[in-house]
C-alpha positions in Angstrom: -4.2 3.7 6.4 -2.7 4.1 9.9 0.3 2.1 11.1 -1.6 1.2 14.3 -4.3 -0.6 12.2 -1.6 -2.4 10.2 0.3 -3.6 13.2 -2.8 -5.5 14.5 -3.0 -7.6 11.3 -1.2 -10.8 10.6 1.6 -11.2 8.1 -0.7 -13.0 5.7 -3.3 -10.2 5.9 -0.6 -7.6 5.3 0.6 -9.5 2.2 -3.0 -9.4 0.9 -3.3 -5.7 1.7 0.0 -5.0 -0.1 -1.2 -6.8 -3.2 -4.5 -4.9 -3.1 -2.7 -1.5 -2.7 -0.3 -2.3 -5.5 -3.2 -3.2 -7.8 -4.8 0.1 -6.9 -1.6 1.9 -7.6 -1.3 0.2 -11.0 -4.8 1.2 -11.9 -4.3 4.8 -10.9 -1.1 4.9 -12.9 -2.9 3.7 -16.0 -5.6 6.3 -15.4 -3.0 9.1 -15.0 -1.2 7.9 -18.2 -4.5 8.0 -20.2 -5.5 11.3 -18.6 -8.7 9.7 -17.2 -7.7 11.0 -13.8 -5.9 14.1 -12.5 -5.8 13.0 -8.8 -2.0 12.9 -8.4 -2.2 13.1 -4.6 -3.8 9.7 -4.5 -0.6 8.2 -6.1 1.4 9.7 -3.3 -0.9 8.2 -0.7 -0.7 4.8 -2.3 3.1 4.9 -2.4 3.2 5.8 1.3 0.8 3.0 2.2 3.0 0.5 0.3 6.0 1.7 2.3 4.1 1.5 5.6 3.0 -2.1 4.9 6.5 -3.2 3.8 8.0 -1.6 6.9 5.6 -3.4 9.2 6.2 -6.7 7.4 9.9 -6.3 7.9 9.3 -5.5 11.6 7.2 -8.7 12.0 9.9 -10.7 10.2 12.6 -9.5 12.5 10.6 -10.3 15.6 10.0 -13.9 14.5 
């Protein structure tokens, strides 16, 4: 997910996106814990996506 794409979305859409990414992160964490998945790099990508979304939400809050 690119920061440019996220900046075009509204704060409500970003909140929904954050919730979806967190759910995906939780699901992946459970898969890794039960050894159903070995895709550790996906966990890193999800963490970074969460950080990007939170950063842009903070930027939008400061502008308002």
